[in-house]
Wavefront OBJ file of the C-alpha trace (Angstrom):
o trace
v -9.657 62.412 -214.651
v -12.918 60.485 -214.733
v -13.006 56.603 -213.872
v -13.696 54.258 -216.642
v -16.691 51.971 -216.351
v -16.742 48.057 -217.687
v -19.061 46.414 -215.898
v -22.449 47.970 -213.885
v -24.874 45.986 -211.479
v -28.084 45.641 -213.975
v -31.600 46.082 -211.948
v -33.336 43.539 -214.581
v -30.493 40.713 -214.373
v -29.736 41.256 -210.590
v -26.071 41.182 -211.748
v -23.369 42.882 -212.578
v -22.831 42.496 -216.209
v -20.586 44.338 -219.172
v -21.851 48.461 -220.041
v -22.275 47.464 -223.615
v -24.756 44.413 -222.870
v -26.050 47.205 -220.460
v -26.935 49.814 -223.868
v -27.922 46.613 -225.877
v -30.658 45.744 -223.415
v -31.724 50.047 -223.103
v -31.705 50.204 -227.473
v -33.628 46.851 -226.953
v -35.717 49.270 -224.794
v -35.966 52.443 -226.769
v -36.692 49.925 -229.802
v -33.705 50.750 -231.795
v -32.605 47.046 -232.017
v -34.638 43.975 -232.692
v -34.604 41.665 -228.641
v -33.839 38.492 -230.919
v -30.091 39.899 -231.187
v -29.550 39.834 -227.086
v -30.425 35.598 -227.556
v -27.062 34.400 -226.945
v -26.460 37.523 -224.107
v -30.055 37.346 -222.003
v -32.120 33.621 -220.943
v -35.006 35.805 -220.365
v -37.179 37.591 -222.290
v -37.927 41.093 -221.803
v -41.360 42.003 -220.102
v -42.981 45.553 -219.624
v -41.800 45.542 -216.303
v -38.233 44.814 -217.054
v -38.964 47.633 -219.687
v -40.292 49.795 -217.268
v -37.586 49.065 -215.014
v -35.014 49.813 -217.061
v -35.947 53.360 -218.620
v -36.398 54.041 -214.566
v -32.966 53.470 -214.149
v -31.011 55.582 -212.955
v -27.488 54.269 -214.783
v -29.135 55.212 -218.147
v -27.482 58.754 -217.112
v -24.784 58.045 -214.942
v -23.331 54.786 -215.633
v -21.326 54.681 -212.087
v -24.421 55.370 -210.116
l 1 2 3 4 5 6 7 8 9 10 11 12 13 14 15 16 17 18 19 20 21 22 23 24 25 26 27 28 29 30 31 32 33 34 35 36 37 38 39 40 41 42 43 44 45 46 47 48 49 50 51 52 53 54 55 56 57 58 59 60 61 62 63 64 65
């Protein structure tokens, strides 16, 4: 039986975030949604450094990592 993952440690924010926010950040990085949708959830603008970190994050493949 698999575990339910509700929160993950995000290397961009340096803190534990809700898995839904993690997915939203990935969608912004992948140009699927606009960043201004997250303006209430993130207190910074995603830079190219953040985008590189997110694209290389192993949690994209397995949130339990």
